[in-house]
N, C-alpha and C positions, 0 to 999 in steps of 0.2 A: 883938022878937027881936034878939039881938046878932049882927051879921054879922062874921065873921072874914075878914081878907084872904086871898086864895088865891094861893099862890106856885107857879109851875111850875118844876120842877127839870129841867134838861137835863144829861144825862150824856154826856160825850165820852169815847169809848174810843179810846185810841191803841195800835196794835199795833206792837210792835217785834220784828222777826224774830230768832230765835236763830241767830246766825251762828257760833256756836262750833263746831258740827259741820261746817258748810260750810268754814270756814277750816281745819279739821283735814284735810278731804279735799283741799283745794287745796294745802296745804303738803306733803302726801304726793306730789302730782303734780309739784310744782316741785322737790322735793328731789333727784331725779336730775340736774337741770340746774343744779347748784350752780356757783358761779364757778370753783371748782377743777377740776371736771369739764369745763367748757366750755374752759377754758384748755388742759387736757391734750389734748382732742380736736382743737382748732384747731392746736395745735403739731404734732400727729402727721400732719396732711395735707400732702402735697407741694405745693409752689408751682409752678404751670405758667405759663410765660411764653409768650404767643403773639406770634410775629413773622411778618409777611408774607414769603413766599418765592416766587420765580419759578422754575419748572421748565421745562426744554426737553425736550419729549417728541418722539422721532423719529416722522416720518410714515410709518406702515406702509401697505402696499398694502391696498386695500379687499377685500371678499369677492370670490370668484371670479365671482359673478353680476354684479358691477359692473365687472370689469376689461375694458379695451379695449386690444388690442394696438396698439403704435405702428407702424402699417403703412399705407402710402398706400391700399391696397385693403382696409383693415379695415372700411370702411363702404360699402355700396351703397344707393342710393336707387332703388327700382324702382316702376314704375307697375303697374296691374292686368294689363296685357297681358304684361309681362315676368314677373310673378309666376306667371302661368298656365303658362309654359314651364319652370319650375324642377322639379327632380327631388329627391325626398326620399332620404336615404341608406338603404342596405340593409345592416344589420349581418350579420356571419357567423352569429350566433346571435340568433334572434328573441326569446329570453327575456331578453336583456340590455337593461336600461333605460338604462344609462349606459356610455359607451365612453371609453377613455383611450389613452395612448401605446402604440403597438404593435398595437392592435386592427385588424382588417381590415374593409374595407367592400367591398361589391360595387358596381361602377360601373354605374349605370343608363343612362349615355350613353357615347358613344365617347370613349375616353381619348386619342385621337390629337390632340385639340384642345389639350391641355396635359399636361405631365409632372407638374406640381404643381397640386393643386386646393385650393380653400378650402371649408371647412365653415362655413356661415352660419346664423344664427338670426334669425328675424323679431322685430323690436322695435317701436319707436314708429312711428305713422303721422302724417303732416303734411299740412296743407291750406293752400293760399294762394288767396285771392280775387283773381285777376288783373284781372277786370273783372266787370261785372254778370252776364254770361252765360258767363264762363270761370273755371272752378275747377281748379286744379292740385293733384293729390293724389299723394303718394308714400309708400312704406313703407320704413323703414330695416332693413337686414339687417346683422347684426354678425358679424364673423369670430370663430369660437370655436376653430378648429383648422385645421391644414393636413394634407393627405394626399398621399402620393406614389405614383405608379404602380409596382407591383411588376414588376420586369423580366421575369421568366419567366412572369408571370401578368398579362397586360395588362388583364384585366377586373376586377382587384382592386386596391384601394388600401390603403395602410398609414398609419395615423394618426401624425403627428409634430407637434411644437410645439403641443400641446394647451393652449389658454388657459383653457378651461372644459371640463367633462365634456360629451361629445357625446351628444345625444339622438337617438332614431330620427326625430323630427319635423324635424330640421335638414335643410338642403338643400345641394347641391353646386353650385359655380360655379368656372370656371377662374380661377386666381389670377393668372397671369402676363399675361393678356390684358385689355385694357380694353374695357368695353362701349361701344356707340356714343354713349351720352349723355354720356360724358366728353370734351367738346370744348373746345379752347382758342380764344379769339378774340383779335383785335388791336385791341380797343376802346381809344381814346385816353384816355377818362375812365372811372373806376370809379363805380358807383352807390352811394348810401347804402343801408343794409340794416337789417333788423330781425331779431332772433333769434326763431326759431319754437320752439325748445326743445332739450332734450338728447336724444341718440340713444337712451339707455337709460332715459329717463323720469325723470331726476333733476330735482328742483325747483330746486336750486342746483348750479352747477358751478364748478370751479377749474381750475388749470393742468393741461395734458395731457388735458383732457376734450374730447369731440367734441360739436359743435352743428350744427344745421341753420339756415341763414339764408334769407330770403325773396327772394333774387335769384339768377338763373341767367345762362347765357351769352346768352340772348335779351334780357336787361336790361343787357348790357355787362359782366357779371362775368367775371373771369379767374382761372384757377388760379394760386396763388402770391400773390394780393393780400393785403396786410397791412392790418388794420383796428384802429381804436381803439374800444373798447366804452364807452358811457356810459349812465347811467340815463335821462336825459331827452333832449329834442330840441335842447337848446342845444349839446351836444357839449363842454361845459367840464368836467364832473365825470367823469373817466375812471376806470373800475373795472378795466380790463384790456385785453389785446390778443389778437387772433386772426388766424390765417392760413388762407386758403381752400385746401383740399386737393383737392376734387373739385367739378366744375361740371356742373350739369344744366340743362335748358331754363329752368326757373323757380325752381329752388332750388339750393343749394350746401351742401357739407359743409365745415365749418371746425373747426380745432383751437385751443383756448385755449393761447396761448404764455406769457402772464403774466396774473396776476390780483392786484389789490390787495384785493379783497373778493369775496364770492360773486357769481356772475353767474347771471342767470335769464332766462327767456323774456320777451319784451317789451322788453328793452333794445335800444338802437340802436347800429349800427356805422358808423363813418366811415372812409373810405379814407385810408391813410397812405402806403404805398409798394407797390412790386411786387417780389417775390422769386421767382426761378425755383424751382419744386418739382421735385426730382429724381425719377427713376423709382422703381418699387417696389423695396423692399429685398430 
């Protein structure tokens, strides 16, 4: 038998895509973005040149809720026993939630103590650890308005110089008289102090704001003392200056007179000089 050689044939199929239809579709999409159209659209857009500018924005007063009058008796620091003796205001109409200039108040106490009264609002509380078994705590009261005794009606007061809207929960205190805790000393040296915080609860304060510091007349603090405020204990990086306005046994109220940057609680105060603080305005 004759055997014939066997050949295996392999067929390789090569597929070439038909790109004619795809190219047609792509050309239809690219056609609107022709060079002439691009040139026309870019030429029609205005050219904006950005240059840095510095603007001076005037400093406006903050909201009424944060305003503190510039008055020596604008702030009182009272302990619990003194707070218990305070009297809330009694407006002429019990339906009024807020009072303003010209509104009348019934005096819950004798008006013979003073002709001008201050309307105060309770704000922040402060605590100082004097020793392991001695803690000093006081609460700040902020002056929100002044009231004057009506001449022909001695049991009534008329609101004047309203710094904030008066609320029925506010309290009355004589404005022209000083409470017993405001005592001056003749200490030869002033102590270093630390800032306890803002009277109205601000985290950062600047010029003309009120602070509470952790030294009082029992520590040698004097009313009128001028202090330099620093961040750390070294006393080299000054951030502002403050002046002590009211002195209490273990705390004092001070006003920021200058500030190079925001001041916050925990900063340290270093004595600079002594300046006499005049009486209430």
